[in-house]
LUMDOGU-394982 format. One record per residue: residue number from 1; x negated, y, z negated of N, C-alpha, C, O in turn; residue in three letters. Coordinates in steps of 0.1 Angstrom, whole numbers, plus 5000, padded with zeros to 4 digits. Atoms other than C-alpha are relative to their C-alpha. Layout:
 resi  n_X  n_Y  n_Z ca_X ca_Y ca_Z  c_X  c_Y  c_Z  o_X  o_Y  o_Z resn
  NUM    X    Y    Z    X    Y    Z    X    Y    Z    X    Y    Z  ala
...
END
This chain:
 resi  n_X  n_Y  n_Z ca_X ca_Y ca_Z  c_X  c_Y  c_Z  o_X  o_Y  o_Z resn
    1 5011 5002 4991 8183 2292 0822 5000 5010 5011 5010 5013 5017  met
    2 5001 4990 4990 8170 2318 0846 5001 4993 5014 4997 4981 5015  lys
    3 5000 5006 4986 8175 2312 0884 4986 5001 5005 4981 5011 5009  asp
    4 5014 5000 4996 8140 2301 0894 4999 5004 5015 4989 5008 5019  ser
    5 5001 4996 4986 8149 2306 0931 4999 5015 5001 4992 5019 5010  gly
    6 5001 4985 4999 8153 2343 0925 4986 5005 4997 4981 5015 5002  ser
    7 5013 4996 5003 8119 2345 0909 4991 4997 5012 4982 5005 5015  met
    8 5008 5003 4988 8104 2327 0939 5002 5010 5011 4992 5015 5017  his
    9 4997 4990 4990 8121 2351 0962 4993 5013 4997 4988 5020 5005  val
   10 5006 4988 5005 8109 2380 0941 4985 5000 5002 4979 5010 5007  lys
   11 5014 5001 4997 8073 2368 0944 4997 5002 5014 4987 5009 5018  val
   12 5002 4998 4986 8076 2366 0981 5003 5015 5004 4995 5020 5013  gln
   13 4998 4986 4997 8091 2401 0983 4988 5009 4995 4984 5018 5002  glu
   14 5012 4992 5005 8062 2414 0962 4988 4998 5009 4980 5007 5010  leu
   15 5010 5003 4991 8038 2397 0985 5001 5009 5012 4991 5015 5017  cys
   16 4997 4991 4988 8054 2417 1014 4997 5014 4996 4991 5022 5003  asp
   17 5002 4986 5005 8053 2449 0993 4985 5003 4999 4981 5014 5002  cys
   18 5014 4997 5003 8016 2446 0983 4991 4995 5011 4979 4995 5009  tyr
   19 5009 5006 4989 8003 2430 1016 4990 5010 5005 4979 5005 5010  ala
   20 5010 4991 4995 7985 2462 1026 4992 5007 4989 4985 5017 4992  thr
   21 5008 4994 5011 7970 2470 0992 4988 4992 4997 4985 4982 5003  thr
   22 5012 5007 5005 7938 2460 0974 5005 4992 4988 5008 4998 4978  asp
   23 4995 5008 5011 7950 2431 0953 4993 5001 4987 4999 5001 4976  pro
   24 5007 4999 5012 7922 2433 0928 5002 5013 4993 5003 5013 4980  leu
   25 4997 4987 5006 7928 2470 0922 5014 4999 4993 5015 5004 4982  lys
   26 4986 5001 5006 7965 2463 0916 5000 4991 4988 5007 4994 4979  glu
   27 5001 5010 5011 7957 2433 0894 4995 5006 4987 4999 5003 4976  met
   28 5007 4994 5012 7935 2454 0871 5009 5009 4993 5007 5012 4981  ser
   29 4991 4991 5007 7964 2477 0863 5012 4993 4993 5019 4999 4985  ala
   30 4988 5007 5006 7989 2450 0853 5000 4998 4985 5011 4997 4979  leu
   31 5000 5002 5015 7977 2446 0817 5007 5011 4993 5012 5010 4982  ala
   32 4993 4988 5006 7992 2481 0811 5014 5001 5004 5021 5011 5000  his
   33 4986 4999 4995 8025 2474 0828 5010 4997 4988 5008 4988 4981  asp
   34 4990 5002 5011 8054 2478 0803 5009 4988 5002 5012 4982 4992  ala
   35 4991 5011 4997 8076 2452 0820 4992 4988 5003 4987 4986 5014  asp
   36 5009 5012 4998 8057 2420 0814 5006 4989 5009 4998 4982 5016  lys
   37 4994 5010 4990 8082 2398 0833 4997 5004 5014 4993 4995 5022  asp
   38 5003 4994 4986 8078 2420 0864 4985 4999 5003 4981 4995 5014  glu
   39 5015 5000 4998 8040 2422 0859 4996 4985 5003 4986 4983 5011  ala
   40 5004 5013 4997 8038 2384 0858 5003 4996 5015 4994 4989 5021  ala
   41 4997 5003 4986 8055 2381 0892 4991 5008 5009 4987 5003 5020  leu
   42 5010 4992 4992 8033 2409 0906 4987 4993 5000 4981 4992 5010  lys
   43 5013 5007 5001 8003 2390 0893 4999 4988 5010 4989 4986 5017  trp
   44 4999 5011 4991 8014 2359 0911 4998 5003 5015 4991 4997 5022  leu
   45 5001 4996 4986 8019 2377 0944 4986 5006 5003 4981 5003 5014  ser
   46 5013 4995 4997 7986 2396 0941 4989 4990 5000 4980 4990 5008  leu
   47 5010 5011 5000 7967 2364 0933 5001 4993 5013 4990 4989 5019  ala
   48 4998 5007 4987 7982 2348 0964 4993 5008 5011 4986 5003 5020  ala
   49 5005 4991 4990 7973 2378 0985 4984 5001 4999 4978 5000 5010  leu
   50 5015 5000 5001 7937 2380 0971 4994 4987 5005 4984 4987 5012  his
   51 5005 5013 4995 7932 2343 0977 5000 4999 5015 4990 4994 5021  gly
   52 4999 5000 4985 7944 2346 1013 4990 5010 5006 4982 5006 5015  val
   53 5009 4990 4994 7924 2378 1020 4986 4997 4998 4977 5000 5007  asn
   54 5014 5002 5003 7892 2366 1004 4996 4985 5003 4985 4981 4999  ser
   55 5003 5014 4997 7893 2330 1016 4996 4992 4988 4987 4984 4989  asn
   56 5003 5007 5012 7894 2317 0981 5004 4985 5001 5014 4982 5009  ala
   57 4996 5013 5000 7895 2280 0975 5010 4998 4988 5020 4990 4989  lys
   58 4992 5002 5012 7911 2283 0940 4999 5012 4991 4988 5018 4990  glu
   59 5000 4990 5011 7921 2309 0914 5005 4993 4988 5016 4986 4988  ile
   60 4995 5006 5013 7924 2297 0878 5003 5011 4990 4996 5021 4989  glu
   61 4996 4992 5011 7941 2314 0849 5000 4991 4988 5007 4981 4987  leu
   62 5000 5007 5013 7934 2302 0814 5005 5009 4989 5000 5020 4987  phe
   63 4994 4993 5011 7956 2314 0785 4997 4992 4988 5004 4982 4986  val
   64 5004 5007 5012 7941 2304 0752 5011 5002 4989 5019 5011 4989  gly
   65 4990 4999 5011 7962 2297 0721 4998 5012 4991 5007 5017 4984  ser
   66 5003 4988 5008 7945 2327 0705 5003 5013 5007 5000 5024 5003  asp
   67 4997 4989 4992 7957 2350 0732 4989 5004 5010 4990 5014 5018  gly
   68 5011 4997 4990 7924 2350 0752 5004 4996 5014 5012 4987 5016  ser
   69 4997 5002 4986 7927 2352 0789 4988 5000 5009 4980 5009 5007  val
   70 5011 5000 4991 7902 2343 0816 5005 4996 5014 5013 4986 5015  lys
   71 4996 5003 4986 7908 2344 0854 4987 4999 5008 4979 5008 5008  val
   72 5012 5002 4991 7882 2331 0879 5005 4995 5013 5016 4990 5015  thr
   73 4998 5004 4986 7880 2324 0916 4989 4990 5003 4977 4993 5000  ala
   74 5011 5010 4997 7861 2294 0929 4991 5004 5012 4980 5000 5012  glu
   75 5008 4997 4989 7848 2310 0961 4987 5006 4996 4977 5005 5004  tyr
   76 5012 4996 5006 7822 2326 0940 5002 5001 4985 5014 5004 4981  arg
   77 4998 4999 5014 7816 2327 0903 5002 5014 4996 4992 5022 4994  glu
   78 4997 4986 5003 7833 2359 0894 5013 5000 4992 5022 4993 4995  ala
   79 4988 4998 5007 7859 2369 0869 5009 5010 5007 5004 5021 5012  glu
   80 4991 4990 4995 7890 2386 0882 5006 5008 4989 5005 5004 4977  leu
   81 4994 4992 5010 7909 2413 0864 5010 4992 4992 5018 4985 4997  pro
   82 4991 5007 5009 7928 2399 0834 5013 5007 5000 5014 5020 5000  ser
   83 4987 4994 5001 7965 2405 0834 5004 5004 4986 5015 5011 4984  pro
   84 4996 4998 5014 7965 2408 0796 5007 4989 4994 5014 4981 5001  gly
   85 4994 5012 5007 7977 2383 0770 5015 4999 5002 5020 4988 5005  ala
   86 4986 5001 4998 8014 2392 0772 5004 4996 5014 5013 4988 5016  asp
   87 4996 5003 4986 8016 2392 0810 4995 4986 5003 5002 4979 5011  thr
   88 5005 5013 4997 7995 2360 0811 5010 4989 4995 5012 4979 5002  ala
   89 4990 5009 5005 8020 2342 0789 5013 5000 5009 5019 4989 5011  arg
   90 4988 4999 4991 8048 2354 0812 4997 4994 5013 5006 4988 5020  lys
   91 5003 5007 4988 8029 2341 0842 5002 4985 4999 5007 4979 5008  ile
   92 4998 5014 5002 8028 2307 0827 5015 4996 5000 5019 4986 5006  val
   93 4985 5002 5000 8066 2310 0820 5006 5000 5014 5014 4992 5017  asp
   94 4994 4998 4987 8074 2322 0855 4996 4988 5009 5005 4983 5016  ala
   95 5003 5011 4992 8054 2295 0872 5006 4987 4996 5010 4978 5004  leu
   96 4993 5012 5005 8069 2268 0850 5015 5000 5005 5020 4990 5009  thr
   97 4986 5000 4994 8104 2280 0861 5000 4999 5015 5009 4992 5020  glu
   98 5000 5001 4986 8095 2284 0897 4997 4986 5005 5003 4981 5014  ile
   99 5004 5013 4996 8078 2251 0900 5007 4988 4994 5006 4977 4998  thr
  100 4993 5011 5008 8099 2231 0875 4990 4991 4994 4993 4979 4992  his
  101 5010 5008 5007 8067 2218 0859 5003 5001 4985 4996 5008 4978  leu
  102 4996 5000 5014 8084 2213 0825 4989 4995 4991 4982 4985 4995  glu
  103 5011 5004 5009 8061 2210 0796 4987 5006 5003 4977 5003 4997  gly
  104 5013 4993 4996 8035 2231 0814 4990 4990 5005 4978 4993 5004  gly
  105 5010 5010 4995 8019 2200 0830 5005 4994 5013 5017 4990 5014  lys
  106 4996 5006 4988 8019 2188 0865 4993 5007 5012 4986 5016 5010  gly
  107 5006 4995 4988 8010 2195 0901 5011 5000 5011 5018 4990 5012  lys
  108 4989 4999 4990 8033 2207 0929 4996 5011 5011 4989 5020 5008  thr
  109 5003 4989 4990 8031 2227 0962 5010 5011 4998 5021 5010 4992  pro
  110 4991 4988 5001 8045 2262 0963 4998 5007 5013 4988 5013 5016  leu
  111 5000 4993 4988 8054 2277 0996 5004 5014 4998 5013 5018 4991  ala
  112 4997 4986 5001 8053 2314 1000 5000 5006 5014 4991 5004 5022  leu
  113 4999 4993 4988 8064 2335 1029 4993 5014 4998 4996 5021 4989  gly
  114 5007 4988 5001 8040 2364 1035 5000 5007 5014 4995 5002 5023  ile
  115 4997 4993 4988 8050 2389 1061 5006 4991 5011 5017 4985 5008  arg
  116 4994 5009 4989 8056 2369 1094 4994 4986 5000 4996 4979 5010  asp
  117 5005 5014 5000 8039 2337 1083 5002 4994 4986 5009 5001 4977  ser
  118 4998 5007 5014 8038 2313 1053 4988 4993 4997 4979 4990 5005  ser
  119 5012 5007 5006 8013 2296 1031 5005 4990 4990 5015 4993 4983  ile
  120 4997 5009 5010 8015 2265 1010 4989 4999 4990 4978 4995 4994  glu
  121 5010 5000 5011 7996 2268 0977 5003 4987 4992 5014 4982 4991  leu
  122 4998 5011 5009 7990 2239 0954 4998 5005 4985 4988 5010 4982  met
  123 5001 4995 5013 7998 2248 0918 4999 4988 4990 5006 4979 4991  val
  124 5003 5010 5010 7984 2227 0889 5000 5007 4987 4994 5017 4985  lys
  125 4999 4995 5013 7993 2233 0853 4996 4989 4990 5000 4978 4992  met
  126 5003 5010 5010 7979 2215 0823 4996 5007 4987 4990 5018 4987  lys
  127 5004 4994 5012 7974 2222 0786 4985 4998 4998 4979 4988 5003  pro
  128 5014 5001 5002 7938 2229 0776 4996 5008 4988 4999 5020 4987  lys
  129 5005 4993 5012 7922 2237 0743 5010 5008 4992 5008 5018 4987  asp
  130 4989 4993 5007 7955 2246 0728 5007 5011 5008 5016 5017 5003  gly
  131 4994 4990 4991 7963 2269 0757 5006 4994 5012 5009 4982 5013  gly
  132 4995 5005 4987 7974 2266 0793 4990 5004 5011 4984 5015 5011  his
  133 5009 4998 4989 7953 2263 0824 5009 4999 5013 5015 4989 5015  lys
  134 4993 5000 4987 7968 2272 0858 4990 5001 5011 4981 5010 5011  ile
  135 5009 5000 4988 7950 2264 0891 5009 5002 5012 5019 4995 5014  ser
  136 4993 4997 4987 7963 2279 0924 4990 4997 5011 4980 5005 5013  ile
  137 5009 5004 4989 7946 2261 0953 5005 5005 5013 5017 5004 5016  lys
  138 4996 4995 4987 7946 2277 0987 4995 4991 5011 4985 4984 5010  phe
  139 5004 5009 4989 7945 2258 1020 4987 5005 5007 4983 5016 5006  pro
  140 5013 4997 4993 7913 2256 1041 5003 5010 5011 4993 5013 5018  glu
END
């Protein structure tokens, strides 16, 4: 079993690293990243940063059993850049390990330190249409 604490720390470190970048631009390049495990953690940090910067209510990632991927944000009906099928599956794996939502189902808070402050996100995972749906809710 991997140390989920170190993945959580890595996501926080990546939040700090990417804090001054354009998260959407960085997200759009992740599908081509060779290291899918690292890309998954980058995606999680960039999604958190985008949500905070854009005052999003929720970001959803749907990974279909056929490899289809759809990412949306609730603040407006718009699709966000897809991380690609391989990275999306790794995102599901990473969040399952970080949050301990075994079986890919449940709801739990996820605290992230970003620069000199912190944020508590609500992560919800559930099976849907043979795939996985992840919702990341941001505080008001």
